[in-house]
C-alpha positions as CSV (number, residue, x, y, z in Angstrom):
1,X,-26.4,-24.4,-0.3
2,X,-27.8,-21.5,-2.4
3,X,-24.5,-20.0,-3.6
4,X,-26.5,-17.3,-5.4
5,X,-27.3,-15.7,-2.1
6,X,-23.8,-15.3,-0.7
7,X,-21.7,-14.4,-3.7
8,X,-20.7,-10.7,-3.5
9,X,-18.6,-8.3,-5.6
10,X,-16.8,-5.5,-3.8
11,X,-16.1,-2.2,-5.5
12,X,-14.5,1.1,-4.4
13,X,-17.2,3.6,-3.2
14,X,-17.0,6.9,-5.0
15,X,-18.4,10.2,-3.7
16,X,-22.1,10.1,-3.6
17,X,-22.1,6.3,-3.2
18,X,-21.4,5.4,-6.8
19,X,-19.5,2.2,-7.5
20,X,-15.9,2.4,-8.6
21,X,-13.3,-0.2,-9.7
22,X,-13.7,-3.8,-8.7
23,X,-11.7,-4.5,-5.5
24,X,-12.4,-8.2,-5.0
25,X,-15.1,-10.6,-3.8
26,X,-16.9,-11.4,-0.5
27,X,-19.3,-13.7,1.2
28,X,-22.6,-12.6,2.7
29,X,-23.3,-13.9,6.2
30,X,-26.9,-13.5,7.4
31,X,-28.6,-10.3,6.3
32,X,-25.9,-7.7,6.8
33,X,-22.3,-9.1,7.3
34,X,-19.7,-9.4,4.6
35,X,-16.6,-11.6,5.0
36,X,-13.6,-10.7,2.8
37,X,-9.8,-10.2,2.8
38,X,-8.4,-7.1,4.5
39,X,-6.3,-6.1,1.5
40,X,-9.5,-5.9,-0.6
41,X,-10.8,-3.1,1.5
42,X,-9.1,0.4,1.2
43,X,-8.8,0.7,4.9
44,X,-10.5,0.0,8.3
45,X,-12.5,3.2,8.1
46,X,-13.1,3.4,4.4
47,X,-16.5,2.5,2.9
48,X,-16.8,0.0,0.1
49,X,-19.7,-0.7,-2.3
50,X,-21.1,-4.3,-2.1
51,X,-22.9,-5.7,-5.1
52,X,-25.2,-8.7,-5.4
53,X,-24.5,-9.5,-9.1
54,X,-26.4,-12.8,-9.5
55,X,-29.7,-12.3,-7.6
56,X,-32.7,-13.6,-9.5
57,X,-34.7,-10.9,-11.0
58,X,-31.9,-8.3,-10.7
59,X,-30.0,-8.6,-13.9
60,X,-28.1,-5.3,-13.3
61,X,-27.5,-6.2,-9.7
62,X,-28.2,-4.2,-6.5
63,X,-25.7,-2.7,-4.1
64,X,-25.2,-1.5,-0.5
65,X,-22.5,0.5,1.3
66,X,-20.5,-1.3,4.0
67,X,-17.9,-0.5,6.6
68,X,-15.6,-2.7,8.7
69,X,-17.0,-4.0,12.0
70,X,-15.1,-2.7,15.0
71,X,-12.5,-5.2,16.2
72,X,-12.9,-7.3,13.0
73,X,-10.1,-6.0,10.8
74,X,-6.9,-8.1,10.7
75,X,-4.2,-6.8,8.4
76,X,-1.9,-9.3,6.7
77,X,1.2,-9.6,8.9
78,X,4.1,-11.8,9.7
79,X,4.6,-14.8,7.5
80,X,1.4,-14.7,5.4
81,X,-1.0,-14.4,8.3
82,X,-4.2,-12.5,9.0
83,X,-5.6,-10.6,6.0
84,X,-9.3,-10.8,7.1
85,X,-12.1,-8.2,7.4
86,X,-15.7,-8.4,8.4
87,X,-18.0,-5.6,7.1
88,X,-21.5,-4.6,8.0
89,X,-23.9,-3.3,5.4
90,X,-25.5,0.1,6.1
91,X,-28.9,-1.5,5.4
92,X,-29.9,-5.2,5.2
93,X,-29.2,-7.2,2.0
94,X,-32.1,-7.9,-0.4
95,X,-31.9,-11.6,0.5
96,X,-30.8,-13.5,3.6
97,X,-27.8,-15.7,3.2
98,X,-27.8,-19.2,4.8
99,X,-24.0,-19.6,4.3
100,X,-22.0,-21.0,7.2
101,X,-18.3,-21.8,7.4
102,X,-17.4,-25.5,8.1
103,X,-14.4,-25.8,10.4
104,X,-13.7,-29.5,9.7
105,X,-10.2,-29.8,8.2
106,X,-10.2,-30.4,4.5
107,X,-7.8,-33.2,3.4
108,X,-5.2,-32.9,0.6
109,X,-6.6,-33.0,-2.9
110,X,-10.1,-31.9,-1.9
111,X,-11.8,-30.5,-5.1
112,X,-13.3,-27.0,-4.6
113,X,-14.9,-24.3,-6.7
114,X,-14.2,-20.5,-6.4
115,X,-16.2,-17.7,-8.0
116,X,-14.2,-14.4,-8.5
117,X,-14.7,-11.2,-10.4
118,X,-11.8,-10.6,-12.7
119,X,-11.7,-7.9,-15.3
120,X,-14.3,-8.0,-18.1
121,X,-16.2,-10.7,-16.2
122,X,-18.9,-8.6,-14.6
123,X,-21.0,-11.7,-13.7
124,X,-18.1,-13.5,-12.2
125,X,-16.0,-16.5,-13.2
126,X,-16.1,-20.0,-11.7
127,X,-12.8,-21.8,-11.3
128,X,-12.2,-25.4,-10.4
129,X,-9.3,-26.0,-8.0
130,X,-7.7,-28.5,-5.7
131,X,-6.7,-27.9,-2.0
132,X,-3.2,-28.9,-1.0
133,X,-1.2,-28.4,2.2
134,X,-0.2,-25.4,4.2
135,X,0.9,-22.6,1.9
136,X,2.7,-19.3,2.0
137,X,5.6,-18.6,4.3
138,X,3.6,-19.6,7.4
139,X,1.0,-22.2,8.2
140,X,-2.3,-20.2,8.4
141,X,-3.3,-20.5,4.7
142,X,-3.8,-23.6,2.6
143,X,-2.5,-23.7,-1.0
144,X,-5.0,-23.8,-3.8
145,X,-4.0,-25.1,-7.3
146,X,-6.4,-23.9,-10.0
147,X,-7.3,-26.4,-12.7
148,X,-7.0,-25.3,-16.3
149,X,-7.0,-21.6,-15.3
150,X,-4.3,-19.5,-16.9
151,X,-5.4,-15.9,-16.6
152,X,-2.2,-13.8,-16.4
153,X,-4.0,-11.1,-14.3
154,X,-6.6,-12.9,-12.1
155,X,-7.3,-9.9,-9.8
156,X,-10.8,-10.0,-8.3
157,X,-10.7,-13.4,-6.6
158,X,-9.5,-12.4,-3.1
159,X,-12.3,-12.7,-0.6
160,X,-14.3,-15.2,-2.7
161,X,-15.9,-18.1,-1.0
162,X,-14.2,-21.5,-1.4
163,X,-16.9,-24.2,-1.7
164,X,-16.3,-28.0,-1.6
165,X,-17.2,-29.6,-4.9
166,X,-20.3,-31.8,-4.7
167,X,-21.4,-30.7,-1.2
168,X,-21.2,-27.0,-1.6
169,X,-19.9,-26.7,1.9
170,X,-18.1,-23.3,2.5
171,X,-14.6,-24.2,3.6
172,X,-13.0,-20.7,3.7
173,X,-12.2,-17.7,1.5
174,X,-9.6,-17.2,-1.2
175,X,-6.6,-14.9,-1.1
176,X,-4.5,-14.2,-4.1
177,X,-0.9,-13.0,-3.6
178,X,0.9,-11.2,-6.4
179,X,4.6,-12.0,-6.4
180,X,7.2,-10.0,-8.3
181,X,10.5,-11.9,-8.1
182,X,13.5,-10.2,-9.6
183,X,14.6,-13.2,-11.6
184,X,11.4,-14.1,-13.5
185,X,8.0,-12.7,-14.5
186,X,5.4,-11.7,-11.9
187,X,2.8,-14.3,-11.0
188,X,0.0,-15.1,-8.6
189,X,-0.2,-17.5,-5.7
190,X,-3.6,-18.8,-4.6
191,X,-4.4,-19.7,-1.1
192,X,-7.5,-20.4,1.1
193,X,-7.9,-19.0,4.6
194,X,-9.7,-21.9,6.3
195,X,-12.8,-21.6,8.3
196,X,-11.1,-22.4,11.6
197,X,-8.5,-19.7,11.0
198,X,-11.2,-17.2,10.2
199,X,-13.2,-18.2,13.4
200,X,-10.0,-17.7,15.4
201,X,-9.6,-14.1,14.3
202,X,-13.3,-13.0,14.0
203,X,-15.4,-13.6,17.1
204,X,-18.7,-12.8,15.4
205,X,-18.1,-15.3,12.7
206,X,-17.0,-18.0,15.2
207,X,-20.1,-17.5,17.3
208,X,-22.8,-17.2,14.7
209,X,-21.6,-18.3,11.3
210,X,-19.3,-21.3,11.8
211,X,-20.5,-25.0,12.2
212,X,-18.9,-28.3,12.9
213,X,-17.2,-29.8,16.0
214,X,-14.2,-28.2,17.5
215,X,-10.9,-30.0,16.7
216,X,-10.1,-30.0,20.4
217,X,-12.9,-30.9,22.9
218,X,-13.3,-28.9,26.1
219,X,-11.7,-31.7,28.2
220,X,-8.4,-31.1,26.4
221,X,-8.6,-27.4,25.9
222,X,-7.3,-24.4,27.8
223,X,-9.3,-21.2,27.9
224,X,-8.4,-18.7,25.1
225,X,-5.9,-16.1,26.3
226,X,-4.7,-18.4,29.2
227,X,-2.4,-20.6,27.1
228,X,1.0,-20.8,28.7
229,X,4.1,-22.9,28.4
230,X,4.1,-25.9,30.8
231,X,7.4,-26.8,32.4
232,X,7.7,-30.4,31.1
233,X,9.7,-29.4,28.1
234,X,10.4,-32.9,27.1
235,X,6.7,-33.8,26.9
236,X,6.1,-30.6,24.8
237,X,8.9,-31.5,22.4
238,X,7.6,-35.1,22.0
239,X,4.2,-33.8,21.2
240,X,5.5,-31.1,18.8
241,X,7.8,-33.5,16.9
242,X,4.9,-35.9,16.3
243,X,2.5,-33.1,15.3
244,X,5.0,-31.7,12.9
245,X,5.8,-35.1,11.5
246,X,9.5,-34.6,12.2
247,X,12.1,-37.3,11.4
248,X,12.3,-39.8,14.2
249,X,8.6,-39.7,15.1
250,X,6.3,-42.6,14.3
251,X,2.9,-42.8,12.7
252,X,1.5,-44.4,15.9
253,X,3.2,-42.8,18.9
254,X,2.6,-43.2,22.6
255,X,3.3,-40.8,25.5
256,X,2.6,-41.5,29.1
257,X,1.4,-38.9,31.7
258,X,0.8,-39.4,35.4
259,X,-2.8,-38.6,36.1
260,X,-2.0,-36.3,39.0
261,X,0.7,-34.4,37.1
262,X,-1.0,-31.0,36.6
263,X,2.0,-29.4,34.8
264,X,2.1,-32.2,32.3
265,X,-1.6,-31.8,31.7
266,X,-1.2,-28.1,31.1
267,X,1.7,-28.8,28.7
268,X,-0.5,-31.3,26.8
269,X,-3.4,-28.9,26.5
270,X,-1.2,-25.9,25.5
271,X,0.6,-27.8,22.8
272,X,-2.6,-29.1,21.3
273,X,-4.0,-25.6,21.4
274,X,-1.0,-24.3,19.5
275,X,-1.6,-26.9,16.8
276,X,-5.3,-26.0,16.3
277,X,-5.9,-23.3,13.7
278,X,-8.8,-21.8,15.7
279,X,-7.1,-21.7,19.1
280,X,-3.5,-21.0,18.2
281,X,-2.4,-17.6,19.5
282,X,-0.2,-16.8,16.5
283,X,3.0,-18.4,17.7
284,X,3.0,-21.5,15.7
285,X,4.8,-21.1,12.4
286,X,7.3,-23.2,10.7
287,X,10.6,-23.4,12.4
288,X,9.6,-21.1,15.2
289,X,10.6,-21.9,18.8
290,X,10.8,-20.3,22.2
291,X,14.3,-19.7,23.7
292,X,15.2,-22.6,25.9
293,X,12.0,-24.4,24.9
294,X,10.6,-26.8,22.4
295,X,9.7,-26.0,18.8
296,X,6.2,-24.8,18.2
297,X,3.7,-27.1,16.4
298,X,2.5,-26.1,13.0
299,X,-1.0,-24.6,12.9
300,X,-3.5,-27.1,11.5
301,X,-1.2,-30.0,12.3
302,X,-3.9,-31.7,14.3
303,X,-7.1,-33.0,12.8
304,X,-8.9,-34.2,15.9
305,X,-8.3,-34.7,19.6
306,X,-10.5,-37.1,21.5
307,X,-10.9,-37.5,25.3
308,X,-11.9,-41.1,25.9
309,X,-12.6,-40.9,29.6
310,X,-16.1,-42.1,30.5
311,X,-17.1,-42.6,26.8
312,X,-18.5,-45.8,25.4
313,X,-17.4,-47.5,22.2
314,X,-20.4,-46.0,20.3
315,X,-19.6,-42.5,21.6
316,X,-15.9,-42.8,20.5
317,X,-17.1,-44.1,17.1
318,X,-19.0,-40.9,16.5
319,X,-15.7,-39.0,16.6
320,X,-13.3,-41.6,15.1
321,X,-15.7,-42.7,12.3
322,X,-17.7,-39.5,11.6
323,X,-20.7,-39.4,9.3
324,X,-20.5,-38.2,6.6
325,X,-17.0,-39.7,6.4
326,X,-14.1,-37.2,6.4
327,X,-10.4,-37.8,6.2
328,X,-8.6,-37.5,9.6
329,X,-4.8,-37.2,9.1
330,X,-3.5,-36.7,12.7
331,X,-5.5,-37.7,15.7
332,X,-4.6,-37.4,19.4
333,X,-6.5,-39.7,21.8
334,X,-6.3,-39.3,25.5
335,X,-7.0,-42.7,27.2
336,X,-7.4,-43.0,31.0
337,X,-6.5,-46.0,33.1
338,X,-10.2,-46.9,33.4
339,X,-12.3,-46.2,30.3
340,X,-15.9,-47.1,29.7
341,X,-15.2,-48.7,26.3
342,X,-13.6,-52.1,26.1
343,X,-9.8,-51.7,25.3
344,X,-10.0,-54.3,22.5
345,X,-12.9,-52.4,20.9
346,X,-11.1,-49.1,21.2
347,X,-8.0,-50.7,19.7
348,X,-10.2,-51.9,16.8
349,X,-11.6,-48.4,16.2
350,X,-8.1,-46.9,16.2
351,X,-6.6,-49.6,14.0
352,X,-9.3,-48.9,11.3
353,X,-8.5,-45.2,11.6
354,X,-4.8,-45.9,11.1
355,X,-5.6,-48.2,8.1
356,X,-7.4,-45.2,6.5
357,X,-4.1,-43.2,6.7
358,X,-4.4,-41.4,10.0
359,X,-1.4,-40.9,12.2
360,X,-2.2,-41.6,15.9
361,X,-0.8,-40.2,19.2
362,X,-2.0,-42.2,22.2
363,X,-1.8,-40.3,25.5
364,X,-1.8,-43.0,28.2
365,X,-1.9,-42.6,32.0
366,X,-0.6,-46.1,32.8
367,X,0.3,-49.4,31.1
368,X,-2.3,-50.4,28.5
369,X,-1.2,-53.8,27.3
370,X,-4.2,-54.5,25.0
371,X,-4.0,-51.1,23.2
372,X,-0.2,-51.1,22.8
373,X,-0.1,-54.8,22.0
374,X,-2.7,-54.4,19.2
375,X,-1.6,-51.1,17.7
376,X,2.2,-51.0,18.1
377,X,4.7,-53.1,16.1
378,X,6.4,-55.9,18.1
379,X,9.8,-54.2,17.8
380,X,8.6,-50.8,19.2
381,X,10.5,-51.2,22.6
382,X,13.8,-51.7,20.8
383,X,13.1,-48.8,18.4
384,X,12.3,-46.6,21.3
385,X,15.4,-47.6,23.2
386,X,17.5,-46.8,20.1
387,X,15.9,-43.3,19.8
388,X,16.4,-42.7,23.5
389,X,20.0,-43.8,23.3
390,X,20.6,-41.4,20.4
391,X,19.2,-38.5,22.4
392,X,21.1,-39.4,25.5
393,X,24.3,-39.4,23.5
394,X,23.4,-36.0,22.1
395,X,22.9,-34.7,25.6
396,X,26.2,-36.0,26.8
397,X,28.0,-34.4,23.9
398,X,26.2,-31.1,24.4
399,X,27.2,-31.1,28.1
400,X,30.8,-31.7,27.1
401,X,30.7,-28.8,24.7
402,X,29.2,-26.6,27.4
403,X,32.0,-27.5,29.8
404,X,34.6,-26.6,27.2
405,X,32.9,-23.3,26.3
406,X,32.7,-22.3,30.0
407,X,36.4,-23.2,30.4
408,X,37.3,-20.7,27.6
409,X,34.8,-18.0,28.4
410,X,34.5,-17.9,32.2
411,X,37.9,-16.3,32.9
412,X,37.2,-13.5,30.4
413,X,33.4,-12.8,30.3
414,X,30.8,-12.0,32.9
415,X,27.0,-12.5,32.5
416,X,27.2,-16.0,31.1
417,X,24.1,-18.2,31.4
418,X,24.2,-20.6,34.4
419,X,25.3,-24.1,33.4
420,X,22.5,-26.6,33.4
421,X,22.4,-29.4,35.9
422,X,24.4,-32.3,34.5
423,X,22.1,-34.9,33.2
424,X,24.1,-36.8,30.6
425,X,25.6,-39.4,32.9
426,X,22.2,-40.2,34.4
427,X,20.7,-40.5,30.9
428,X,23.4,-43.0,29.9
429,X,22.7,-45.0,33.1
430,X,19.0,-45.1,32.2
431,X,19.6,-46.4,28.7
432,X,21.8,-49.2,30.2
433,X,19.1,-50.1,32.7
434,X,16.4,-50.0,30.1
435,X,18.4,-52.1,27.7
436,X,18.8,-54.8,30.5
437,X,15.0,-54.6,31.1
438,X,14.3,-55.0,27.4
439,X,16.5,-58.0,27.3
440,X,14.8,-59.5,30.3
441,X,11.3,-58.9,28.8
442,X,12.3,-60.5,25.5
443,X,13.8,-63.5,27.3
444,X,10.7,-64.0,29.4
445,X,8.5,-63.8,26.3
446,X,10.6,-66.5,24.6
447,X,10.3,-68.7,27.7
448,X,6.6,-68.3,27.8
449,X,6.2,-69.0,24.1
450,X,7.7,-72.5,24.7
451,X,4.9,-73.7,27.0
452,X,1.9,-71.4,26.9
453,X,-0.9,-70.7,24.5
454,X,-0.8,-67.6,22.4
455,X,-3.6,-65.8,24.3
456,X,-1.7,-66.3,27.6
457,X,1.4,-65.0,26.0
458,X,-0.5,-61.8,25.0
459,X,-2.0,-61.2,28.4
460,X,1.2,-61.9,30.4
461,X,3.9,-60.7,28.1
462,X,1.9,-57.7,27.1
463,X,1.9,-56.4,30.6
464,X,5.7,-56.5,30.8
465,X,6.1,-54.7,27.4
466,X,3.5,-52.1,28.3
467,X,5.3,-51.3,31.6
468,X,8.6,-51.0,29.7
469,X,7.0,-48.6,27.2
470,X,5.9,-46.4,30.1
471,X,9.5,-46.4,31.5
472,X,10.8,-45.5,28.1
473,X,8.4,-42.6,27.8
474,X,9.2,-41.1,31.1
475,X,12.9,-41.4,30.5
476,X,12.7,-39.9,27.1
477,X,10.7,-36.9,28.3
478,X,13.3,-36.2,31.0
479,X,16.2,-36.6,28.6
480,X,14.5,-34.3,25.9
481,X,13.9,-31.6,28.5
482,X,17.5,-31.7,29.7
483,X,18.7,-31.7,26.0
484,X,16.6,-28.6,25.2
485,X,18.0,-26.7,28.2
486,X,21.5,-27.8,27.4
487,X,21.2,-26.8,23.7
488,X,19.9,-23.4,24.7
489,X,22.9,-22.8,27.0
490,X,25.3,-24.0,24.3
491,X,23.8,-21.6,21.8
492,X,24.1,-18.7,24.1
493,X,27.7,-19.5,25.0
494,X,28.6,-19.9,21.4
495,X,27.0,-16.5,20.7
496,X,29.1,-15.0,23.6
497,X,32.3,-16.6,22.2
498,X,31.5,-15.3,18.7
499,X,30.9,-11.8,20.0
500,X,34.1,-11.8,22.0
501,X,36.1,-13.0,18.9
502,X,34.4,-10.4,16.7
503,X,35.5,-7.7,19.2
504,X,39.0,-9.0,19.2
505,X,39.1,-9.1,15.4
506,X,37.8,-5.6,15.1
507,X,40.2,-4.2,17.7
508,X,43.2,-6.0,16.0
509,X,42.2,-4.8,12.5
510,X,41.9,-1.2,13.5
511,X,45.2,-1.3,15.4
512,X,46.8,-2.7,12.3
513,X,45.4,0.2,10.2
514,X,47.0,2.7,12.6
515,X,50.3,0.9,12.4
516,X,50.2,0.8,8.6
517,X,49.8,4.6,8.7
518,X,52.5,5.1,11.3
519,X,50.0,6.3,13.8
520,X,50.2,3.5,16.4
521,X,51.7,5.9,19.0
522,X,48.8,8.3,18.9
523,X,48.2,9.1,22.6
524,X,44.4,9.0,22.6
525,X,44.1,5.9,20.4
526,X,46.9,4.1,22.3
527,X,45.1,4.7,25.6
528,X,41.8,3.5,24.2
529,X,43.4,0.5,22.7
530,X,45.1,-0.6,25.9
531,X,41.8,-0.2,27.8
532,X,39.9,-2.4,25.3
533,X,42.7,-4.9,25.2
534,X,42.8,-5.0,29.0
535,X,39.1,-5.8,29.2
536,X,39.4,-8.5,26.6
537,X,42.4,-10.3,28.0
538,X,42.5,-9.6,31.8
539,X,38.7,-9.9,32.5
540,X,36.3,-11.2,33.3
541,X,34.5,-8.3,31.8
542,X,31.0,-7.5,30.5
543,X,30.9,-7.9,26.7
544,X,28.8,-4.7,26.7
545,X,31.6,-2.8,28.4
546,X,34.1,-4.4,26.0
547,X,32.0,-3.4,23.0
548,X,31.8,0.2,24.2
549,X,35.6,0.4,24.7
550,X,36.3,-1.1,21.2
551,X,33.8,1.2,19.6
552,X,35.5,4.2,21.2
553,X,38.8,3.1,19.8
554,X,37.4,2.5,16.4
555,X,35.8,5.9,16.3
556,X,39.1,7.5,17.1
557,X,40.9,5.5,14.4
558,X,38.4,6.5,11.8
559,X,38.6,10.1,12.9
560,X,42.5,10.0,12.5
561,X,42.6,8.1,9.3
562,X,39.3,8.8,7.5
563,X,38.2,12.1,8.8
564,X,35.1,10.6,10.5
565,X,32.7,9.3,11.6
566,X,31.9,11.0,14.8
567,X,31.5,9.3,18.2
568,X,27.8,8.6,17.6
569,X,28.5,6.7,14.4
570,X,30.9,4.2,15.7
571,X,30.8,1.0,13.6
572,X,29.6,-2.2,15.4
573,X,31.7,-5.3,15.6
574,X,31.4,-7.3,12.4
575,X,30.9,-4.3,10.2
576,X,34.4,-4.7,8.9
577,X,36.1,-7.8,7.7
578,X,39.7,-6.9,8.1
579,X,40.8,-9.8,10.3
580,X,40.7,-11.2,13.8
581,X,43.2,-11.4,16.7
582,X,44.0,-14.8,18.1
583,X,43.8,-14.9,21.9
584,X,44.7,-11.4,22.9
585,X,48.3,-11.1,23.8
586,X,49.6,-7.5,23.8
587,X,47.8,-6.9,20.4
588,X,50.6,-4.7,18.9
589,X,50.5,-5.7,15.3
590,X,53.2,-3.3,14.2
591,X,53.5,-5.0,10.8
592,X,49.7,-4.7,10.1
593,X,49.4,-8.5,9.5
594,X,45.6,-8.5,10.0
595,X,45.2,-11.6,7.8
596,X,47.3,-13.7,10.1
597,X,45.3,-12.5,13.1
598,X,42.1,-13.5,11.4
599,X,43.5,-17.0,10.8
600,X,44.3,-17.4,14.5
601,X,40.9,-16.2,15.6
602,X,39.2,-18.5,13.1
603,X,41.1,-21.4,14.5
604,X,40.0,-20.6,18.1
605,X,36.4,-20.1,17.0
606,X,36.1,-23.6,15.6
607,X,38.0,-25.5,18.4
């Protein structure tokens, strides 16, 4: 690629169109579009001066004025997200750029080159660097580690094109982040905004200036803007745990879906879309989740999704063994009951992919003895049963905790979340039945091994194991869905309990202050105290109503003892730290022993 044609330097535009200070770099797309970072441009309506510093025959460079294209300004937001702008030149560039962005994911340790325009380097400065993994506080950007570059003030690199060393392919643009921690000297972080992320934000770039196959094919995609949460939470959680590489997931994982299950199909497509940099609607960041739902997969956590239905071995090889070769780190393959390719040949393709370091998720619609027999370890059914048993035990424990929290809260608090349908006992029964099925399968395999050839063992024993894997998958999805719902209810009940105890503690502490100042018999304060105490102990009451009553009492106490604040400035529960009441009682702490009250409440909170 002719990198001379797309390298741009951006300056502030002074009155009269004169160039000002260097703002950063950019990439020329076609004849009149400039890709850069949003923070490089003074604002979405401000002009900038774009220079072509290295055009042949133009030693002093030429320049054009440019403004942001409507709808193509994305400020940096959230957890290091966005920070993109597409500008249009007021007149065509002196040369047409052939640059296109390549959306294919770049693997770890890919060597790249970046050309920025730091101070006193009017012609630019090339820097060698290495791509690492997701960087910043979120997952949109990819960390770049410069090689032998130690400029303490490398301003002028943001917006510069990041080109793959050797091929010159344009993988994205650079963004430099200046950090000023309080405990050490300021420094810069360097990141790349990948091509797929850019295409997801900037429609013109996606349509006209991006190349390479989509990570997710149309057969496994949902239309942009229509992504929604499917109801099968357990399936979503299974997919997300694998995509994120969570503890407990395996490098080669299998999930089973019924072919006529439309909700499961939507859940699969939606989860894959969230993991794709280009299709993710901006929900997928590290540690994020939806209330009562599964965690969200990390952006860029999928390298490729393949729909094998109706495709021959040669067609599958085009995706799984691409030319020129590129590293695939996490591949999802949807395999129907009846595929055009021979199962053994498909297994061979997938095994070679795994041998090259790829993690595989096989989405199956029925038992697949050849695929699972060739790709999964012999002990996988036992491993899976152990994982399922652990989750079933967690579910049973969570349901016991929920029952205990309801016992403590229901007599006193209204508006509690509805308890989930009990599922723990059923999950425990499933694990017992599946353990018996595993033992039967293992015993039959041993019996066959005594008198049959190895090939017959594979064909007959494999069917039993494949059917057991399908049962394990369905059971685990159900248990995970129930566990997610139960953990959500537990979290909300614990929050309600904590809020109730905070209100008790605040009420007790303020009453103790009144008693310490011999003001416990104040008529207004005493009435407000009795009202709040009644709501807390005689319930059930709304916690909002309790909070209002406690706040009114606290306001009065502060007015009597501190000369303020007014009613509109009542402190919220938790603002103080004076102590907590135990379980209500009459609440008359005449001796002001708030510390003792705090100890009682702390004991109740942790029961």
